MIKOL-534099 format. One record per residue (C-alpha): residue in one letter; z, y, x. Coordinates in steps of 0.5 Angstrom, whole numbers, padded with zeros to 4 digits, always signed. Example, Ala and Ser with C-alpha at 12.3 -4.5 7.8 and 13.67 -1.06 7.14 Angstrom:
<recs>
a+0016-0009+0025
s+0014-0002+0027
</recs>
This chain:
<recs>
m-0014+0151-0083
s-0018+0151-0076
t-0011+0151-0072
r-0009+0145-0076
r-0015+0140-0075
p-0014+0139-0067
v-0007+0137-0069
a-0009+0133-0074
a-0015+0130-0070
s-0010+0128-0064
l-0005+0125-0069
a-0010+0121-0072
v-0013+0119-0065
l-0005+0117-0063
g-0004+0113-0069
y-0011+0109-0068
l-0008+0108-0061
v-0002+0105-0063
m-0005+0101-0068
i-0011+0098-0064
g-0007+0098-0057
p-0003+0092-0058
l-0009+0088-0061
v-0013+0090-0054
f-0008+0087-0050
v-0007+0081-0054
v-0015+0080-0054
v-0016+0081-0047
t-0010+0077-0045
a-0013+0071-0049
f-0019+0070-0044
t-0014+0070-0038
a-0015+0064-0033
g-0008+0065-0031
s-0002+0061-0033
t+0002+0066-0035
v+0001+0072-0040
r-0001+0078-0035
f-0005+0085-0036
p-0010+0085-0033
p-0011+0078-0033
d-0013+0073-0028
g-0020+0072-0028
f-0024+0070-0034
s-0023+0063-0038
l-0024+0060-0045
r-0019+0054-0043
w-0013+0057-0047
f-0017+0057-0054
g-0018+0050-0052
a-0011+0049-0051
a-0009+0052-0058
v-0014+0048-0062
g-0012+0042-0059
y-0004+0043-0059
e-0002+0039-0065
p+0004+0043-0068
f+0000+0049-0069
v-0006+0045-0072
t+0000+0042-0077
a+0003+0049-0078
l-0004+0051-0080
v-0005+0046-0085
s+0002+0048-0088
s+0000+0055-0088
l-0006+0055-0091
e-0003+0050-0097
l+0002+0055-0098
a-0002+0061-0098
v-0007+0058-0103
l-0002+0056-0108
a+0002+0063-0107
a-0005+0067-0108
c-0007+0062-0114
g+0000+0063-0117
s+0000+0071-0116
l-0006+0071-0120
l-0004+0067-0126
l+0002+0071-0127
g-0001+0078-0125
v-0008+0078-0129
p-0004+0077-0136
v+0001+0083-0133
a-0005+0087-0131
l-0008+0086-0138
a-0002+0088-0142
i-0001+0094-0138
h-0008+0097-0138
r-0010+0094-0145
g-0004+0093-0149
r+0000+0098-0153
i+0006+0098-0149
p+0011+0104-0149
g+0013+0106-0142
k+0007+0103-0138
g+0009+0107-0132
l+0016+0104-0132
l+0014+0097-0133
e+0009+0097-0128
g+0014+0100-0123
l+0018+0094-0124
f+0013+0089-0123
l+0011+0093-0116
s+0019+0093-0114
p+0018+0086-0110
l+0014+0091-0105
i+0020+0095-0104
v+0026+0090-0104
p+0026+0087-0096
e+0024+0080-0096
l+0030+0078-0092
v+0034+0080-0099
v+0029+0076-0103
g+0029+0070-0098
l+0037+0070-0099
a+0037+0070-0106
l+0032+0065-0107
y+0036+0060-0102
q+0042+0061-0106
q+0039+0061-0113
f+0034+0055-0112
m+0036+0051-0106
v+0043+0051-0106
g+0044+0052-0114
l+0038+0048-0117
g+0037+0043-0111
m+0030+0045-0110
n+0027+0043-0103
n+0024+0048-0098
f+0017+0048-0100
t+0018+0049-0107
t+0022+0055-0106
l+0017+0058-0101
v+0012+0057-0106
v+0016+0061-0111
g+0018+0066-0106
h+0011+0068-0103
t+0008+0068-0110
v+0014+0073-0112
l+0012+0077-0106
m+0004+0077-0107
f+0005+0078-0115
p+0005+0086-0114
y-0002+0085-0110
a-0005+0082-0116
v-0002+0087-0121
r-0004+0093-0117
v-0011+0090-0115
t-0013+0087-0122
g-0011+0093-0125
a-0015+0098-0121
s-0021+0093-0123
l-0019+0094-0130
a-0019+0101-0129
l-0027+0101-0127
v-0029+0097-0133
d-0031+0101-0139
p-0026+0099-0145
s-0032+0100-0150
v-0036+0094-0147
e-0030+0090-0150
d-0030+0094-0156
a-0037+0092-0157
a-0036+0085-0156
r-0030+0085-0161
g-0034+0089-0166
l-0040+0084-0166
g-0035+0079-0168
a-0032+0076-0162
s-0025+0074-0162
p-0020+0077-0157
v-0020+0070-0153
r-0028+0070-0153
t-0028+0077-0151
f-0024+0076-0145
w-0028+0070-0142
t-0035+0072-0143
i-0034+0080-0142
t-0027+0082-0139
l-0027+0076-0134
p-0034+0077-0131
l-0033+0084-0130
l-0026+0083-0126
r-0029+0078-0122
p-0029+0083-0116
g-0022+0085-0117
l-0020+0078-0118
f-0023+0076-0111
s-0020+0082-0108
a-0013+0080-0110
a-0014+0073-0108
l-0016+0075-0101
l-0011+0080-0100
s-0005+0075-0103
f-0008+0069-0098
v-0008+0074-0092
t-0001+0077-0093
s+0002+0070-0095
f-0001+0067-0089
n+0001+0072-0084
n+0008+0072-0087
v+0014+0071-0082
p+0021+0074-0085
l+0021+0070-0092
s+0018+0063-0088
l+0023+0064-0082
l+0029+0064-0087
l+0027+0058-0092
q+0023+0054-0086
s+0025+0047-0085
r+0024+0041-0080
d+0018+0038-0085
f+0015+0044-0087
r+0013+0050-0082
t+0008+0055-0082
l+0004+0057-0077
p+0007+0064-0075
v+0014+0061-0075
t+0011+0056-0070
m+0008+0061-0066
l+0015+0065-0066
d+0019+0059-0064
y+0013+0057-0058
v+0014+0064-0055
q+0021+0064-0055
q+0020+0057-0050
s+0014+0058-0046
y+0010+0064-0043
d+0003+0062-0043
p-0003+0065-0046
i-0004+0060-0052
v+0000+0064-0057
a-0005+0070-0055
s-0011+0065-0056
t-0008+0063-0063
s-0007+0070-0065
v-0015+0072-0063
l-0017+0066-0067
i-0013+0068-0073
l-0015+0075-0072
a-0023+0073-0072
g-0022+0069-0078
t-0019+0074-0082
v-0024+0079-0080
l-0030+0074-0082
v-0027+0073-0088
a-0026+0080-0090
v-0033+0082-0088
l-0036+0076-0092
a-0032+0078-0098
e-0035+0086-0097
r-0042+0083-0096
t-0042+0079-0102
v-0037+0082-0107
g-0036+0089-0105
f-0028+0089-0105
a-0028+0096-0102
k-0030+0099-0109
i-0024+0096-0112
f-0019+0098-0107
g-0022+0105-0108
g-0020+0105-0115
i-0013+0104-0113
n-0012+0111-0111
r-0015+0113-0118
</recs>
């Protein structure tokens, strides 16, 4: 065992370097005083952050991404919570197979999902790009809602619900007064995870985009293909800072790390 630990530690350090190295490059580049992406940067300046905040296509795309992510997160919860309740509280044969079926969107490549949505919804039903994107993002976020909510349910003692029903509460009242409050951390965690994942999605949004509705990651990708200034790096740092801030606040107020720990049970 002692001979394996240095190898495992070395691999772990290498893995962290591979993951964190590009982030360090982007963060340092965002503070450059030069006019092009260069490492090490030419001096220190905050001007590219001001340029990113004032760039109208990025601001418009940010609003679009937030709108899409909120709708996808809400839709995934509306669909995922009943499914999680049915799997973990219902008497359904083949629960493992059923749960695997509902988690299958995580396995199917997003481009395949996008192509199917394009053919069936946009071409077949004449649905517009925005509605199709909402449906696609909801489908992709649905497994997160099922998995995280199911992990939260696994931490809830079923005897509490049985006690409420034994005292005369109906199943609906038991859900609203007992189950739902106990699920609040899991619901918040699932919503946060779905929101962040939807906001940062590129393959599906790129395939189903339109001129009238473009998300921020797709707009940034198009900008990189046309320009080489550090405005995209500054925008990426702002998004990263916002994501970290939301995650820290969520952990301090809700403690969703406990829920994610329950997933491995």
